[in-house]
N, C-alpha and C positions, 0 to 999 in steps of 0.2 A: 714337131707339132705336139702341143700339150692340150689337155682338155680342162675346161674351167666352167664351174657351175656359176651362172650369172646371178649374183646377189641372192643365193638361196632359192631361186625360182624353180629349180629343177631343169632349167634349160641349159644344156651342156654345149658350150661353144668350143670350137677348135681355135686354138690360139698359138701364134708364133711370135716369139720375142722380136724377131727381125722384120716380120711382114704384117703383123697385126692379127685381127680376128677374121675367121672365115665362118660364114653362115651356111648351114644346110637349108634345105627347103623348109619354108615357113618359120624359121627361127627368128628372123628379124621381126616378123609380124607378132610372134609370141612375146618377144621382149617388149615391143611397143604396147601390147595389150597388158602385160605385167606391170609396166610403169604407169599406164593410164588408170589401171584399177587400184593403184596405191601400193603396189608390191615393193617398190623401191623405198617408199616412206616407212612401210612396216619393217622392212629389212634393216633400215637405219635405226628404228626404235628398238628392235631386238638386239642389235649390236650395242646400243647405248645401255640397255638393261644388263647385257652380259658384262660390259665393262664396269658398271656400277656394282654388280655382284662380285666381280673379281676384286674391286677396290674394297668392298666391305669385308671380303675374306682376308685380304691383306691386313686391314685394320684389326680384325679379330686376332689374327696370328701375332701381330705386333703387341696387342694388349695381353695376350696369353704369355708371350715371351717376357714381357715386362713384369707380369705378375709372378712368373716363375723365377725371374732374377731376384725379385724382392724376397721370395721365399728362401732362395739359396743364399742370399747375401744378408746376414743378420744385421748389417748396418753398423758394426762396431768399428770405430776409428783406431788410430794408432795407440791411444791411451786407454783403449777398452771402453770408451764412452759411446753410448748408443747415439748414432747420427741418423736423423729421420729422412733426410733428402727432401724436405719440404712437406712432410706429412704432419700436420698440426696436431692430430690426435696422438701420434707417436711422440711428438715433442712434449705434450702434456703428461703422458704416462711416464716418459723418461724423467721429466723434472720431478714428478711425485715420488718415484721409487728409487732413482739412481743417484740422487743428490743428497 
């Protein structure tokens, strides 16, 4: 038997993988009240915000790693010519000073 918090409601259910959920006294009524008062909707919104925050953090980490790679990789090709990888400002500077 495991214990599971019902959608962040604070109502802890007894749960068995093989036999399902078991309700103690008043737990079913508490869950119905929780859902009726919008608790399930609010829990879903909190989860969506958490996932969006997680996605934003991953994007920031990706951006940071990309910036770090650019700082570590000077962009010189085989012939020692600066290659910008699509950075137009770097192309402009390279064409002014390196040619």
